[in-house]
Structures are given as C-alpha cells and as structure tokens.
One Martini backbone bead per residue (centre of mass of N, CA, C, O) as a GRO file, in nm:
protein
  113
    1MET     BB    1  -4.514  12.220  15.651
    2ALA     BB    2  -4.819  12.185  15.631
    3THR     BB    3  -4.827  11.882  15.677
    4SER     BB    4  -4.689  11.877  15.950
    5GLY     BB    5  -4.893  12.058  16.098
    6ALA     BB    6  -5.148  11.893  16.040
    7VAL     BB    7  -5.056  11.637  16.181
    8SER     BB    8  -4.989  11.748  16.457
    9TYR     BB    9  -5.268  11.878  16.525
   10GLY     BB   10  -5.441  11.629  16.467
   11VAL     BB   11  -5.313  11.430  16.669
   12TYR     BB   12  -5.346  11.602  16.920
   13ASP     BB   13  -5.655  11.623  16.906
   14ILE     BB   14  -5.708  11.320  16.927
   15LEU     BB   15  -5.568  11.274  17.200
   16LYS     BB   16  -5.726  11.482  17.366
   17SER     BB   17  -6.007  11.368  17.306
   18ALA     BB   18  -5.956  11.088  17.424
   19TYR     BB   19  -5.900  11.190  17.708
   20LEU     BB   20  -6.178  11.342  17.754
   21HIS     BB   21  -6.329  11.044  17.715
   22SER     BB   22  -6.215  10.952  17.957
   23PRO     BB   23  -6.241  10.912  18.287
   24LYS     BB   24  -6.038  11.139  18.357
   25GLY     BB   25  -6.155  11.350  18.162
   26ARG     BB   26  -6.442  11.357  18.281
   27LYS     BB   27  -6.356  11.457  18.554
   28ARG     BB   28  -6.236  11.722  18.452
   29LEU     BB   29  -6.498  11.828  18.316
   30SER     BB   30  -6.658  11.842  18.591
   31GLN     BB   31  -6.435  12.080  18.692
   32LEU     BB   32  -6.449  12.335  18.502
   33GLY     BB   33  -6.589  12.548  18.691
   34ARG     BB   34  -6.315  12.556  18.888
   35LEU     BB   35  -6.153  12.644  18.641
   36ASN     BB   36  -5.954  12.810  18.462
   37ALA     BB   37  -5.877  12.863  18.137
   38LEU     BB   38  -5.586  12.748  18.150
   39GLN     BB   39  -5.656  12.479  18.298
   40GLN     BB   40  -5.850  12.368  18.075
   41LEU     BB   41  -5.612  12.333  17.853
   42GLU     BB   42  -5.474  12.141  18.027
   43VAL     BB   43  -5.302  11.797  18.053
   44GLY     BB   44  -5.028  11.811  18.149
   45PRO     BB   45  -4.690  11.754  18.139
   46THR     BB   46  -4.675  11.455  18.068
   47ARG     BB   47  -4.891  11.449  17.844
   48THR     BB   48  -4.765  11.670  17.671
   49SER     BB   49  -4.498  11.521  17.614
   50LEU     BB   50  -4.618  11.269  17.491
   51TYR     BB   51  -4.782  11.409  17.266
   52GLY     BB   52  -4.536  11.547  17.137
   53ALA     BB   53  -4.388  11.289  17.055
   54ILE     BB   54  -4.614  11.168  16.882
   55THR     BB   55  -4.653  11.408  16.685
   56GLY     BB   56  -4.363  11.424  16.583
   57ALA     BB   57  -4.348  11.134  16.471
   58SER     BB   58  -4.592  11.152  16.282
   59SER     BB   59  -4.494  11.387  16.111
   60GLU     BB   60  -4.231  11.258  16.015
   61ALA     BB   61  -4.357  11.002  15.884
   62ALA     BB   62  -4.541  11.159  15.677
   63THR     BB   63  -4.289  11.346  15.543
   64TYR     BB   64  -4.032  11.177  15.472
   65PRO     BB   65  -4.072  11.086  15.174
   66PHE     BB   66  -4.059  11.379  15.064
   67GLU     BB   67  -3.775  11.448  15.170
   68LEU     BB   68  -3.624  11.225  15.024
   69VAL     BB   69  -3.690  11.316  14.738
   70GLY     BB   70  -3.572  11.599  14.768
   71ARG     BB   71  -3.279  11.506  14.819
   72LYS     BB   72  -3.245  11.351  14.554
   73LEU     BB   73  -3.290  11.597  14.371
   74GLN     BB   74  -3.042  11.763  14.480
   75MET     BB   75  -2.824  11.529  14.393
   76GLN     BB   76  -2.864  11.576  14.109
   77ALA     BB   77  -2.766  11.609  13.805
   78ARG     BB   78  -2.839  11.825  13.557
   79GLU     BB   79  -2.828  11.621  13.311
   80THR     BB   80  -3.011  11.389  13.498
   81LYS     BB   81  -3.273  11.518  13.556
   82MET     BB   82  -3.558  11.451  13.745
   83SER     BB   83  -3.853  11.411  13.843
   84THR     BB   84  -4.039  11.351  14.110
   85LEU     BB   85  -4.179  11.098  14.000
   86GLN     BB   86  -3.928  10.956  13.888
   87THR     BB   87  -3.779  10.941  14.156
   88ARG     BB   88  -3.989  10.777  14.311
   89VAL     BB   89  -3.992  10.534  14.120
   90LYS     BB   90  -3.692  10.462  14.147
   91ILE     BB   91  -3.691  10.403  14.448
   92VAL     BB   92  -3.906  10.174  14.435
   93GLU     BB   93  -3.759   9.992  14.229
   94GLN     BB   94  -3.493   9.951  14.408
   95GLY     BB   95  -3.658   9.914  14.724
   96GLY     BB   96  -3.931   9.980  14.744
   97ILE     BB   97  -4.139  10.117  14.968
   98PRO     BB   98  -3.930  10.120  15.211
   99ALA     BB   99  -3.731  10.329  15.072
  100LEU     BB  100  -3.903  10.586  15.162
  101CYS     BB  101  -3.800  10.508  15.483
  102ALA     BB  102  -3.508  10.547  15.475
  103GLY     BB  103  -3.405  10.673  15.793
  104LEU     BB  104  -3.641  10.719  15.996
  105PHE     BB  105  -3.547  10.618  16.273
  106PRO     BB  106  -3.314  10.819  16.325
  107CYS     BB  107  -3.499  11.065  16.291
  108LEU     BB  108  -3.686  11.001  16.537
  109LEU     BB  109  -3.457  11.025  16.756
  110GLN     BB  110  -3.427  11.359  16.681
  111VAL     BB  111  -3.689  11.460  16.763
  112ASN     BB  112  -3.742  11.832  16.864
  113GLU     BB  113  -4.028  12.013  16.862
   0.00000   0.00000   0.00000
C-alpha cells in the first residue's frame, strides 16, 4: 500500500507541476490573487479525472509485479513453499520479465481508485 500511495501522489504531483508550468497553468498562477484558497488547489474536473486515471494506472503498473508474486505465494502448497525471491525467479525463468506483468492490462481496465 505504501508503494501504491507513493507512486500515486508522486505522479499526481508531477502532472500538476507540469500543468502549472504550462502556458495555461502560468495564466492560472497569475490569477492566484483573485482566487480563494480552494480554487487555487483545483485544476478543474476534467484535468482531475484525467490525472486520477493516469495516477491509478501508474500505481497499478508499479505494484502489479509484487501483487502477482504475492498471489503465487498464496497458491503454493505448504510442502513445496518457496521464498518470495525463489518465486520471483521461477516466474521469470518460466516466462521472462514480461511474465511479471501477465494480466496487467485487464487489471488496468478495472482500476477505479
């Protein structure tokens, strides 16, 4: 959860900062004196929705390989239980690095944070 939150807030901050440095953002910054505190924090509903979708997808993509390994660990029989590292190595040996992201696309389609 900490990784997911860090990625979400980090990506959102990068997107918002990029917007504020764009021509539209600079125009908004020039009007800050006339806006109340709540209006200063807003980037608009469309931009907020777009940034939310991007941050949710980024967060999911960054944490998905860890979740996949965790699911594989849960499915292992007690007698043949492997460590996290061994499980990760086995996944990569069987399907290469892309195997750590198997199922990411369908997961991204359902992101609704």
